[in-house]
N, C-alpha and C positions, 0 to 999 in steps of 0.2 A: 189172600187173607185181608180182611177188612179192618182198617185202623180206625179207632174211635176218634171222635172229635176231641175228647179230653186229652188223648195222647198227642194229637196234633198241636193243641193249644199249649201243652206243657213243653213240647220240643221247640216251638217257636219262641216261648218265653225264655227258655234256657239259652237259645241262640241269641236272642236280643240282649240278655244280661251279659253274655260273653262278649258280644260286639261292643257293648257299652263300657265294659271294664277295659277291654283292649284299647278302645278309643280314648278313654280317660287317661290310661297309661301313656299312650302315644302323645296326647296333648301335654302331659306333664314332662315329656322329653324322654320317656323310657322306650328303648328299642326292644320290643317284645320278641322279635324273631331272630335276633343276633345276640351273641355273647358279648360280655364286657368285663373289664377288670375294675375292681374297686380300689381307690386310693383315698387316703385321708390327709387332711391339712388342718392345723389348729390355729385359730386367729383370736386375737384379743378383742377385736371389734369387727362386726360384719354388718355395719349399717348399710342398708340398701341392697344387701344380698339375700336372695330368696331361692327356694327349691326350683329346679328346672332352668336356672340360669346357665348360660353356656360356659364351656371350658375351651379356650382358644389357644392356638399356636400360630403366631404371625397372622392373626386375623381369621384363621380357619378353625371352624368348630370340630373338635375331636371327641367331645363328650359333653356331659352336663352334670349339674349338682343334683344328687338324688336324695340327700338327707342332711339335716342340720340338727345338732344336739348341743345344749348348753351344759357345760360341766360345773362341778362344785366350785372350782376356782374362778368362775366367771368367764372363762374362755370358751369359745365355740368350736366344736369339732365338725368339720364339713366333710361329707362323703362325696367323692367324685367318681362317676362312672365313665370310664374311657373305653372306646372300642378296641377290640382285641388286635386289630391290624396295626395299631399305632404303638410303637415301642417308647418307653419312658425310662431314661437313665436314672440311676439312684440319686444323683446330685441335681436333679431337676428342681427348680424353684417355682412353687405355686403362688403367684402374686395376685392379690386382690386389687383390682383397678376399677376406676370409674369409667363408664362408657358414654355418659352424656352429662349435661349441666344439671339435670334433674336429680342426680344422685344414684342412678342405676349402676349396679356393679356386675362384674364378671370375673372369672378366674382365668388368668393368662399363664400358660406354662412357658417358662424360660428353660428350654431343654439344656441339660448339662452335657459335658463331654466325656463322661465316664462310660467305659465299655460294659460295665455291669448294669443290667437292667433291673428296674424295680419290679417286684412281684406283687401278685394280687394281695390287697389289704395292707400294703406298706404305707407308712406315714411319710409324706414328703415335706421338705422344708417350706415354710410359709413366710409371706411378707405382705405388708399392706401399703399400698400407694395412697397418698393423700388425694382427696377429692378434687375435681376440676375447679370447684369454687375456691378451695384452699390454694390450688396452683395459680389461680388468677388473682389471689390476694395482692401480690406485689404489683401487678398491673393496675389493680384498682387503686392502690396507694399512689402510684405514679400519675394515674388519671386525676385523682383528687388534687395532687400538687399542681398538675397542669392547669386545672380549672381555677385554682387559687391565683396562679400567675396570670391567667387570662383575665380574671376579674381585676387584678391590679393594673394590667395593661389597658383595659377598657376604662378604668377610672382615670388613668393618666390621659387617655384620649379625650375623655369628657372634660378634663381640666384644660386641655389644649383648645378644645372647640368652644371658647368663650365668645361673647358677642363681638369683641374687637377682632378676633381671629376670623370669625364668620364674615365680618365686613371686608376684611382684607381679601378673603377668598372670593367674595362677590366682585370686588374691584378687579381681581385677577381674571375672573371669567369675563367681565366686561371688556378688559383689555384684549383678551384673546379674541372675543367676538369682533372688536374693532379691527384687530390685525387681519382677521379672516376677510372682513369686508374690504379692507385696503388691498389685500392680495387678490380678491375677486376683481376689483376695479383695474388693478395692474394687468391681470390676465386678459381682461376685455381689451385694454389698450394694445397689448401685444398682439391679440387676434386681429384688431383693426389695422395695425401696422403691417402685419404679414399679408393681410388681404390687399392693402394698398400697394405693397411692393411685390406682389405675386408676379407681375409682368417682368420686373427686373430679375427676380429669382429665376423665372423661366429662361430669360436671356442668358443668365450666368450658367444655368444647366446646359443650355444649347452650346455655349462656348466651351464648356467642359467636355461635351461630347465631341466637338470638333478637335479640341486638343488631344483627346484620347485617340481619335482617328489618325491625326498626324503622328502621334507617338507610335501607333501600330505600323504606319508606313515607314517611319524612321527605323523602327525595330527591324522591319523586313530588309531595309537597306543595310543596316548593321549586320544582319545575318549573312547577307551576300558578301560584305567585306570580310567578315570572319571566315566564311568559306574560302574566299580567295587567299586569305592569309594562311589558312590551313593547307591549301594546295601548294602555295609557295614554300611553306615550311617543309611539306613533304618532299617537294622537288629538291629543296636545299639539303635535306637530310639524305635523300637518295643519291645526290651528286658525289663525285669522287673528290671531296674536299680534302680528305686526308692526304691523298697523293699530291694534290696541288700545293698544300702547305709544306709537305716534305720537299718538293721541288724548289719552293721559294726559300726554304731554310738552307737548302744546298747551295742555291745561287748566292745567298747572302754570305754563306761560309766561303765560297770561292772568291767573292769580291773582297772579303776580309783578308784572305790569304794574299791576294794581289796587292792590296794596300799595305800589308805587312812587308812584302817583298820590295815595294817602292820605298817604304820608310827605312828598310835595312840595306839599301844600295845594292840590291840584287837585280841583275839584268841591266840592259842598256838604258831602259827608261828610268830605272832607279838611279843609276849613275848620272844620267843626264839631269835628273831633278836635284840630286844632292851633291854631286862632285863639282866644285868650283873650277878645277883645272880644265875639265872638259868644256865647261861653259866659256872659260877664257880662251881656250884653243879655238873653239868654234867662232868666238867673237873676233879673234885675230885673223882666222882664215877668212871670215866674211869681210874684214877690212882689207886684207890683201887682195881678195877677189874684186873688191870694189875699186881698188887702185889699178888692178889689171884692166878692168873694164874702162876706167878713165884713160889709161895709157893707150889702150886699143882704140879708143875713140879719137884720141888726139894724134896718134901715130899709127894709123892702120897699115901703112906700107912696111912698117917694121915687122909686121906679123903676117901680112898677106902679100904675095908677089904674084902679079897678073900681067901678062903680055899677050897681045893678039898674035904677034909673030914670033914670040919667044926669044927676041934678041935684045931685050931691055937690059940696062946696066943695073947691077945689084948695088945697092947701097951697103955700106959697111955698117 
């Protein structure tokens, strides 16, 4: 079957018009191929709000403004198209907010906590937030006050910077420059002094190195002494000191007992040391023995009889 050119042109024209309508609707924010629910909100002022502006929840777009009508009471009824997959509680607040400093507006849903969901064509609670310019009004006022204070401060600084003050500042900078020159001269003198005494400084460093070497040698000797002392301490600790001390204590105890016996007139030695009678008897016996020896010396015949032939006469 042969299609005429007029039929082809009509079909293409119809298709083009359909695509144009769908594109226009899409550009206006209408989702042609998916369903949506309609909700309404009534505002006293919608300055900056236009059709196709977004409806946001936490910054995420869930729909758009599809229609706006001005009522007899001067308030505006705004139709909101929300995608079917998003649930809207009945106590949700549709808040008109500013999105930039130029006054552009959008609708922000503050989702409620009600378990009952709003149905298609329900009217939601509405609220209007002040514009960003109105929000910045206190900041502007503070900035103006700050500028006034800054002007006052600059005026005070200008009063301080009079010719006399400037002269004092110049003198101060001149004094600082002179001080820096003096400091530079002093630094040069110090450099010259260090250069002149570099030989002495090198000698001092050499002596310091020698002293350090001697200290290292002395430290090694002290380490040997410490090691010997540690060995002596070890030998002393390992020796049978306890037994020796016990024996010494026992000997002292025995000596103490002997001394106690001597002091208490026990035994011959104690009696000899403390009994006067025994001393006097010994002294008397010694005197008698001495007299006996003297008599024996003077009269030996009285005690010794000796004869070669055995016939001698005995003396009475």
